[in-house]
N, C-alpha and C positions, 0 to 999 in steps of 0.2 A: 734469839727468836723476836724479842721485843723490838728490836732496831728493825728486823724484815716487816713484822707487822706495820709498824709505823710507815716504812718504804712505801709499802704497798698501797697503804692508806694516803699518802701525800702524792704519790704518783698517779693513782689509779682510783681516785676517790670516786668517779663518775661510774666505774664498774662495780665497786664495792656496794654503791647505795643502789643500784639495778639489781644485784643478787640478793641483796637484804629485803627489796621489795618484793622480788619474786618468791623468797621463802616466806614472807609475811602472808601474801595472798594465798600460797598453797597450804600454809596454816588454817587460813580460813576456810577453804575448800575442804580439808580433812575434818574439821569441826562441823561443816555441814554432813560431811558423810556420816559421821560419828551419830551426830543427833537426828539426822532424816532418813537419810538412804537407807543404811543398815536395819532400820525399825521394819522396813516391808521387803529388803533385799539384801538378805544375810551372805548372799553368794556374789555380792559385788567384789571383783577382784581388785586389790589395791594398787598392783602394778598399772593396768590399764586405766584405773579412774586417775591415778597420778599422773600419767602422761598426758590424759587430756585435760586435766586441772593445770599442768604446767604449759601446755598449747593457750590455753585461756589466759594464764598469767601473763605470757609473752605478747598476745594480742593487747590485752589492757594496757599494758606498760610500752608499748611499740611507740606511742608519742615522744615517750621519753628519748628516743634516738632521732625521732623526725624532727620536733620542734627546736629551733634555734635555742642556743644556752641561755639567753635572756628570759626565754619563758618556760625554761626548765621545770620552776616550780608548780607549772599549771598541771603537773602529772599528778599533784596532790588532789586536784578536784575528781579525777579519776578514782584514785585510792579511796578517798572518802565516801564517794558515791557507791563504789563495792562495798565498803563496809556497812554502810547502811542498808544495802541490799541484803548482805549476809545476816544482820541481825533481824532484819523483818523477815525472812525467810524462816528464820528459827523459830519466831515467836508465833508466827502463822501456821508453820506446820504442827507445832504442838498443840493447836486448836482444830485445825481442819484437814490435818494428815495429807497435805498436797502445798506444793510451793503457789507463792502469790502470784498472779499474773501481773504482766509489767502495767497493765492499764490500771491497776488498782493502786499504783503509786501516786496517781493523780487526783484520786479521790478525797480531795481535802476537806470537802463538806460532811464527810462520815467521822471525821475526827471528833469524838464525844468524851466526856467523862467516863461513860459506860466502857468506852475503847480503850481508854488508857487505863481503866481498872485492869481490864482484861490483857492488857500488854504486859503491866507489872506482874500479873500471876503467871505469865508464860517465861519470864526471866529466870533462867538458871544460873548457877554459879561459874559454869563453863562459859559462858558468854561473857563475863568480864575479862577472859583472855584473849578476846578479841580485841577489846579496845586496849587493855594493856600491850599487845603486840603492836598497835598503831602508835602508842605513844612512845615506845622504844624505838620504832622507825623514825618518827620524828626527831628525836634527841638524837638518833645515828646520822641523819641528815645535817643537823646543824653542826655536829664533830666533824663530819667528813669535808664540809664545804665551807666552814667558817675561814678558813685560809686559802681557799680554793675555789672561789666562787666563780673565777671567769675559765677555770681550767676544763676544756671539752674536747671530745673526740670530733675530729673535722675530716673532711675529704673522701677519699676512697675507703677509708677504713670505717667510717660511719656507714656508707652504704653496703658496705661488706656485712656489717652486721646487721643492717636492716633485711637484705636479702637472704642471710643466711638464716635468721630467726622466722622468718615468713616460709621459707623452704621447710623448716621442721615443723610448723604448724601444718602445714598441708600434708606433709608424710605423714603425721600423726593421724589426720584424718581420713587420708586413704587407707592406713592400716586399720582404723576403727571400721568403716564401712568395708574393707575387705574381710575382715574376721567375721561381722555379721552375714556377709554373703555365704561364706563358706560353711559357718554354722547351719545356715537354712538354705542351703543349695536345693534346688527342686520347688522351694517355695518362695525364694526371694529372686525378684528379676535382674537388681544389679546392685551395685556397691552403695549406691546412694539413697536406697531404700529405708535404710536406718533413718535417714534424716528427714524423712517425709512423712512417717508415721507416729501418731502420738496418742497415749494412752494416760495423758494427765501430765501436767508441768514438772512434778516431780519424778516420774518415769523417765520423761525425755531428757531432763538433765542428768538424771544417773547414767545413761547409755550415751549422752552425746555433749554434754558439757555446757557451760552458759552462754559463750558467743553463738553456739549453733541454735541454742533456744531462742535467742534474742533475734537472730535471723528469721527463725521460723516464724515466731511471733509478728514480726514485721510483714513477712509474705501473707501471712494467714490474714492479717488485718486488711490488708491491701486488697486480698481477693475478696473479702465481705465487703468492701466498700463499691464493689462494682455492681452494676445493674443485672437484674436477673437474664440470662441468656434465653435463648428458645429451648435449648437443651435442657436447662434447670427448669423451665415450666413445664416441659413435658415431663419430667422425672417427676415434679411435684404433683402434677394432674394424674400420672399412672399410679402412684402410691395411692392417693386419695381413692381414684377407682377402685383399686384392688384391695386396699385395708382400710379404707375410711368407713365412718359409721354414715348409713345412708337412709335409716329407718325414720319414719316420721311419726310412728304412732306413740301414745303415751300409756302402754298397758300398764306400767309400773309406778304411775304417778299418785299424789294424794289426791283425794275426790274434789276439792275445792283449791282455789287459788288462795295458799298458806302464805304467810311470812316466811322467808329464810333467813336464820341467825347462824352464820359461819364463824364458829370460834376457831381460832388458829393457836394453838398452846405452843409455847416457846419451849425447845429443848426436851419435848416429851417423850422418851423410848416406853415403848409398849411392856417391856419386863417389869415396869414399876407397878403396873395395874395389878392388882391382887397379891402384890409382894408386902411381905412383914418383916420387920425386925423387931425382935425380942416381943413377938406376937401383937405387934402395934401395926395396925394398916397404915400404909402410906397414901394410899388412895380410896378411902372408905367410901366418898360419893362416887366416883368413878366405877367401882368395884359394885355398886348398887344399881347404878345406870347399865351396866354390862347384862344384868340379870333381869332388865326391865322389857316386858312385852312391848311389840310395836317399834322395835329397835334394831338397827342394823348394825352389827359388831363385827369390825374386820381388825384385828391385833398383828397381822401378818403383812403390814404396808411396807415395801422396800422404800427407803428414801431415795430420792433422785436429783436431790438439789446439788448443785455445784459451786463454783466459787461465790455466788450471791448468796447462798445459806440461807436465811429467812425470806430474802426477798425473791429467791429463786422458787419457793414454796407458794408464797403469795401469786407468782406469775402463773404457775403450773394449775393452781387451785382456780384461779380466774380466767385462764384462757385456754387451758387444755391443750398447752404446748410444752415441750420440755426446754429448760434453759440452754443458754449455751455452755457448751463444755468447757470453755475458759472465758474467764471475764464476768462481771455479774451484768446480766441482761437489764436490770433495772437502771442501771447507770448508764450502759453503753447504748440502750436502745429503749430506753423508758419512754419518749416522745412518739414512739412509732404507733401507728393504728393497730389495733387487735381486736378480734371479734373476743366477747367475754360473758361470761354468767350474767353480769348486771344487765348488758346490752340484751341478752336473751331473753330475762324477765322482763317482759314488755309491760309498761306502765307501772313498774314499781318504783318507790322511792328507794335511792339507794345511798347507804351512810357506811361509812367506814370510822372505827375507833381504833387508835392505837395509843400506847404508853409513852413513847419517846417523842422527838419533836418531827415534825414531818419532813423537815431540810434532811434529816439522815437518810441515806440509801434512796435517794430522790423520789420519797413518798408523796410529796405534793403532785409531783408530774405522774407518776405510776395510777396513782388514785384516779385521775382523770383519764388516763388512758385505758384502763380496766371498766371505765363507765359509772365510777361513784359520783354522786352530784354533791355530796357534803362529806367533809373531813375534820373529825375531832381528834386533836392530838394534845401531847403534853400541856401546851397553852391553854386548853380549856377546862383543864382538870384540876382541882385543889390538890397540890401535890407537897405542901409544907416546904418548899424551897429544895427538895430532892432534885438529883439529876433528871429522873424519869419518874412517873407515876406509877404506883403499885397497882397489881391486878385489881385490888378491891376498889380503889379509886375510879380506875376505868370503868370497871363493871356498873359502879355506881352510876356515874356519868350516862352510861349508855342506858340503863335503867329508866333515868329521869328523862333523857330525850325520846326513845323509843315509847314512851306513855303517850306522849302527845303527838307522835309521828301518823301521820295518814297511813292505813293500811290498804293493800299489801306492800310490805317494806322488804327489802335485803339489806341486812346490816352485816358487816364483817368486824368482829372484834379480835384483836391482836393483843395476846398477853407478854409480858416481859420479865417477869419476877424471877422465873426460872433461868434466866440468861447466865452463862458462865460469866467470870470467874467464881470459883466455890471454895476458895482458898480461906475465906472470911463468912462469917455468918450472914446470910441475905435478908431473914427474916428472923422475928422472936423466935427462940428455942422453944422447943418441946419435950416431950420425954425422948422422943428419936435421938437428940444430941446425947443423951446419958449412956448411950448403948456402947458397949466394948467391943463390938462386931467388925466395924469398920473404920477406915480413916476418916479424918475429921472432915476431909474434901467431900467424901462421899455422903456422909451425914449432913453436910451443908446442902448438897444437891438434894438429897431426901426431904430435908425440910423444906425447901423451896418448893418441891412437887407438893406436898402435904397441904402448904398454905395455898398454893393454886386450886388445888381440890376442893379446900374449905371455901375459898372465895367464889368458885364454880357453882357449888352448891348454894350459896347465899343468892346469887344471881338468877338462878333458875327458881328458886323460891319467891323472888321478888316477880320474875315475871308471870308466875302464876297468881300471885296478888293482885298484879295488873290486869289480869284476864287476856294475857298475851300469849300465855304458853300453849294452851290448847288449839290457837289458831296458828302455830308457827312449827316449821320443820327446824330441828336445832342440830348443825351438823359439829361435832367436835373433833379437830385434827391436830395432829402434831405438825410442826414447820419442818423438823429435821431431827435427827439423834443427836445425841450428846455424850451421855454416860452410859457407855456399851456393857452389854451384859457380862462380856468376858472380864470386865475390870471387876464386877462384883464377885466374879467367880475365880479372881486371880488367875485368869487365862492370859498369855500373850497373843495366842493365835486368835484372830477375830474372824468369826464367822457371820455370814449374811444374816443369819437371825438374831445375830448379838444386836443388829442395827435397826430390827424391825419399830415401825412407829405406828399409830393408832388413828382408825376411823371409825367414830362412833355417832350416828344418825338417829336420832330420837323423833317420836310421833309421825311414823311411816306406814304405810298398809301391811307392813311386813314385820316378822321377827326371823330376824337372820343371824345366825353365828356363823359367819363365813370363814372358813378353814382353809381356803386356797391363797395363794400369793397374789397380792396384787402390789401396784406402783402407785407413786402418788399421783402420776398422770391419768389413772383411773379416777381420781376424784370427780372431777371437773363433769365426764359424760353421766356418771352414778348420780351427781346432784341435778342435771339436766332431766334424768329419767323420773327423779323423785318429784321435782317440781312440775312436771309436765311441760316442759319447754322444750320438747323435739321438734318444735315447727322451725326451730333455729337452724339454720342451714349447717354451721359450724358445730360438729359434736366433739371435736378434739382427737389428737394422736392416741389417745388410749381407749380403754374398753370399760362401757358400764359394769358394776359388778352382776347386773341381772344378764348381760349379753355376752359374757366372757367367752362363750363357744361360738358365737355367730360368724366373726370374721377369720379370714384366713390367718394363718400365723405370720408373723413377721419379726425380724431379728431387732435387738436393740439398737445395733450401729445405724440400721436404716433409719429406725425413728429418730436417733439424734440429728444424722445428716439431714432429714427433711425438715425437722425443727429448725436446725440451724439455718437452712435456706429460708425458711418462713419468717424466721426474725432478721437476718441480717440483709436479706435483698428487698426488703418492702414489699413482700408477696400480697400483703393483704389492703395495701395502699390501692394497687392498681386492679384489684378484682373485688367482685360484688359480695363475697364471702360473709360479710357482714349483715349483708341483708336478710330479711325475713321473708321466705316465699310467700305470695298470696294465696 
């Protein structure tokens, strides 16, 4: 047996390495399946997934046979890149429950100490098996070719291999599309429809594989780069005519031109409000605000952020447009001209305060695109050498600046202390950490929420002392969900209500505890209503909380499609929708 193995190794070393490389890539795909796909699709079939993965592995390694023998080791570039892609997707999925778009791999400006901490917290033991498998493959490469460096398949045999492998891949994808067509007969037009529909990167990858996902992404990006067609312009204008907000009255506004202070709270799920642990209130101040007169309280807001996460929330709240389904709009289309809340508030001084460096997530550019005249980031805040400023430090700077700012002003404040990871304490511990009810990770999250709640209370107290509170509308919103309610209740199944986030608006003419469903896209028109800015032509894709029953119903897919056209095709660049009617 030993002689036989040695003989095979010496005579067919190139075949042995190819098969080993196929096995390693298949192993990576099955780790992805175990760690990502099975988390939301327990019915994923191992045989069909395996065949698609094998087809992917063959395509990735096809240059191994195509390239001349002296360039054989160039295949390692593909293997290493695939390994990086696999590990990145594992870490990304554990935070965002989707795969990372290809465009995000070039966002080097987003690499920060906070991001590195998040990655470290996302690493699981199984991830090391991927690295070990690559090391073993590297050792195998050395052993197989140390005496057979120049041995290689040539001539017709080589071309036969290439044609056979490509034929196998084509047959796999024909079978893949045919199975989808047969299963959806009557609802599916052709076998290729499986490859043109997408409900997120993770879903697309699970049913079509990596190479198909890559091709789909290239085609989609190419389509987005084209100019608006007459048909697309008509589609947008028909949608705005049928479902747009055409009112110009200010029936629900505050009586005079008040300041607007928009506070965007990092990772705030609604369930933490009024939540207790060992009889300790997690958000005592937010609880108090929810019982205050002249406040609008909506705790059933569905998050609608996508790959851009926090930056997507900032985009929606400021422009009234849904973000891209794939990729971060702030990074891909940050320089685009948008109508915005800041532009609607005519003759307001506009300021933004953030805790991190403005270079992350392209915030210097987007602040300008959204109409902010001034931006204060980490570099303006005393932060004692930390990677980011704490919420309390940012609130203190905002108080100091706003005291001397000409009124009326629109100030946007973005917190960060509640940002994951929660594997280590984020803020000084309180009695919350002494509880035996939950894991350390959950308690660390609750401690961060408790800290932010306390700093928010101090900030609003400072506004009152500076005589700014009574003359300001204060809107407190979550940027996105993070620790969902099912985690606290030890449920695997995630329900829409588990993800709900908050909208709290203080100093309005109304006392409303809104029990209906809202989306984050509804915040923009609601704030226009409250601020008396309905003279502004663009009132957003969503609906104001005061006017939920005024417009005809539309479906979310159509809203996403229209928003995508508005963003990617530069609709606002060529139209006067930014202008305020005389």
